[in-house]
C-alpha positions as CSV (number, residue, x, y, z in Angstrom):
1,E,97.2,-113.4,197.1
2,S,94.0,-113.6,198.5
3,G,90.9,-114.1,195.6
4,T,93.5,-115.8,193.2
5,G,92.7,-119.0,193.3
6,K,94.5,-121.3,195.3
7,E,92.1,-123.4,195.6
8,L,90.4,-124.4,192.5
9,I,94.2,-125.1,191.7
10,A,94.9,-127.3,194.6
11,K,91.5,-128.9,193.9
12,A,92.5,-129.6,190.1
13,L,95.6,-131.5,191.5
14,H,93.6,-133.6,193.7
15,Y,91.1,-135.2,191.1
16,N,93.4,-135.6,188.3
17,S,95.2,-137.3,189.5
18,T,95.7,-141.2,191.1
19,R,93.4,-139.4,194.7
20,S,90.4,-138.5,192.5
21,Q,87.9,-141.1,193.9
22,E,89.3,-140.5,197.4
23,P,87.8,-137.3,199.0
24,F,89.5,-134.0,199.5
25,I,89.0,-131.7,202.1
26,P,89.8,-127.8,202.5
27,I,90.2,-125.8,205.3
28,N,90.8,-122.7,205.6
29,C,93.9,-121.7,208.6
30,G,92.4,-118.3,209.2
31,A,88.9,-119.3,209.3
32,I,88.7,-121.7,213.0
33,P,89.4,-119.8,216.0
34,A,92.8,-121.3,217.2
35,E,91.1,-123.0,220.4
36,L,89.2,-124.8,217.9
37,L,92.1,-125.8,214.7
38,E,94.0,-128.5,217.4
39,S,90.7,-130.6,217.5
40,E,88.8,-130.0,213.1
41,L,92.9,-130.7,211.7
42,F,93.4,-134.1,214.4
43,G,90.1,-134.8,216.2
44,H,89.5,-135.4,219.6
45,E,87.7,-137.8,221.5
46,K,85.3,-137.8,224.3
47,G,85.6,-136.0,227.4
48,S,89.0,-134.9,226.3
49,F,88.4,-130.8,226.8
50,T,85.2,-129.3,228.4
51,G,82.8,-129.7,225.9
52,A,83.9,-132.7,224.7
53,V,80.5,-134.4,225.0
54,N,81.5,-136.9,221.7
55,Q,84.4,-138.1,219.4
56,K,85.0,-136.0,216.7
57,V,87.0,-137.4,213.2
58,G,89.5,-134.7,212.4
59,S,90.3,-133.5,208.9
60,F,93.1,-135.3,208.6
61,E,91.4,-138.7,209.6
62,L,88.5,-137.6,206.9
63,A,90.9,-136.7,203.9
64,N,92.9,-140.3,204.0
65,G,93.4,-141.9,201.2
66,G,92.8,-138.4,199.9
67,T,93.9,-135.1,200.3
68,I,93.9,-132.2,202.5
69,F,93.8,-128.6,201.6
70,L,95.7,-125.8,204.4
71,D,95.0,-123.0,203.3
72,E,96.4,-119.4,205.1
73,I,98.7,-122.5,207.3
74,T,100.7,-118.9,208.4
75,N,98.3,-118.7,211.0
76,L,99.0,-122.2,212.3
77,S,100.2,-121.4,216.0
78,Y,103.5,-123.1,217.1
79,D,101.7,-125.7,218.9
80,I,99.9,-126.9,215.9
81,Q,102.7,-126.4,214.0
82,I,104.6,-129.4,216.2
83,S,101.8,-131.8,215.4
84,L,101.3,-130.7,211.6
85,L,105.0,-131.5,212.0
86,R,104.6,-135.2,213.4
87,V,102.1,-136.3,210.9
88,V,104.1,-135.1,207.7
89,Q,107.1,-137.3,209.2
90,E,105.4,-139.8,211.1
91,R,102.5,-139.9,208.5
92,K,100.8,-141.2,212.3
93,M,98.3,-138.3,214.3
94,R,96.3,-139.1,217.0
95,R,93.0,-137.7,218.1
96,V,93.1,-134.7,221.0
97,G,93.5,-136.6,224.5
98,G,93.7,-139.7,223.1
99,N,96.5,-142.8,223.0
100,K,96.2,-143.7,220.1
101,D,98.0,-143.9,216.2
102,I,96.4,-143.0,213.3
103,S,98.6,-144.2,210.5
104,L,97.6,-142.1,207.4
105,D,97.8,-141.2,204.0
106,V,96.8,-138.2,203.2
107,R,98.4,-135.9,200.2
108,I,98.9,-132.7,202.1
109,I,99.2,-129.1,199.8
110,I,99.5,-126.0,201.4
111,A,98.7,-121.8,200.9
112,S,99.6,-118.7,201.5
113,N,98.9,-115.4,200.6
114,E,103.1,-114.5,202.4
115,K,105.6,-116.0,201.2
116,L,106.5,-118.8,203.4
117,S,109.5,-119.0,203.5
118,D,110.3,-115.2,204.6
119,A,107.6,-116.8,207.7
120,A,110.3,-119.1,208.4
121,Q,113.0,-117.0,209.1
122,T,111.1,-114.4,210.8
123,G,110.6,-117.3,213.4
124,K,106.9,-117.4,212.3
125,F,107.0,-120.6,210.8
126,R,109.0,-123.2,211.7
127,E,111.7,-123.3,209.8
128,D,112.1,-127.4,209.3
129,L,108.1,-127.1,208.5
130,F,108.9,-125.5,205.3
131,H,110.9,-128.0,204.6
132,R,109.0,-130.2,204.6
133,F,106.6,-128.8,202.6
134,N,108.7,-126.7,199.9
135,E,109.2,-129.3,197.4
136,F,106.9,-127.9,195.4
137,T,106.4,-124.4,194.8
138,I,103.2,-123.1,192.9
139,N,103.4,-119.5,192.4
140,I,99.4,-118.1,191.4
141,P,100.4,-114.2,190.0
142,P,97.4,-112.4,190.9
143,L,94.5,-111.7,187.9
144,R,95.6,-108.4,186.9
145,E,99.3,-109.8,185.8
146,R,97.4,-112.6,183.6
147,K,95.7,-109.9,181.7
148,D,95.1,-113.6,178.9
149,D,93.5,-115.6,181.9
150,I,90.4,-112.6,182.7
151,M,88.1,-113.4,179.5
152,L,89.3,-117.2,179.5
153,F,87.5,-117.0,183.2
154,S,84.9,-113.9,182.6
155,A,83.5,-116.7,179.5
156,H,83.1,-118.9,182.7
157,F,81.9,-117.5,184.9
158,M,79.3,-116.1,182.4
159,A,78.3,-119.9,181.4
160,Q,78.6,-120.9,184.9
161,A,75.6,-117.3,185.5
162,N,73.5,-118.5,182.4
163,K,72.5,-122.2,183.9
164,L,72.2,-120.9,187.2
165,L,70.4,-118.1,185.6
166,N,68.3,-119.6,183.5
167,K,70.4,-117.2,180.0
168,T,71.4,-117.1,176.9
169,V,74.1,-114.3,177.2
170,Q,76.3,-114.8,174.3
171,G,79.4,-112.9,174.9
172,F,81.1,-109.4,175.9
173,S,81.0,-106.1,174.0
174,P,84.5,-105.4,173.0
175,A,83.7,-102.4,175.4
176,V,83.4,-104.5,178.5
177,E,86.5,-107.1,177.3
178,A,88.7,-103.4,177.3
179,I,87.6,-102.0,181.0
180,F,88.0,-106.2,182.6
181,R,91.4,-106.2,180.5
182,N,92.4,-102.5,181.9
183,Y,91.4,-103.4,185.7
184,G,93.4,-104.1,188.0
185,W,91.4,-106.8,189.8
186,P,92.3,-106.1,193.7
187,G,90.3,-109.2,194.2
188,N,91.2,-111.4,192.1
189,L,89.5,-114.7,190.6
190,R,86.6,-113.7,193.6
191,E,85.9,-109.6,192.7
192,L,85.8,-110.9,189.1
């Protein structure tokens, strides 16, 4: 679900790995207009399309040696999925309008708020790309199913707020804790 902490987990995987000193590049595939996404991911060469007045290095190239996190991956168009499949299989990419392959060594972490296997079965997501990505799956339950985590996260956010606002709030009353534990948190961690 949205707001469960997918990017936080991706960052934790990156920063607790041998790639921790290399870039971590998060991309929300649903927040970038479809006509700009290919250039955002793979870059482009000067003059490759109207408005391409300079060469642009894409997110995959920026993440080389590190990790790229592709959130809301089911929003990728079929054409971009084909390009992504090439990146995964060949460990190479080509900028839009380019004629030179660029070798990549990038950990790819993907996330979706819908079940990727269902999207592959319905044709919304390429099945071959799904199988390439389906090496390890981490299911992140919504906060309402992780009642024990609510107060851990609450304490963490309180400590952040104390630091940011120069406050010294020490904790939560039992009544507030009960309200937090019994609330459904439809917005998950983002709402909390």
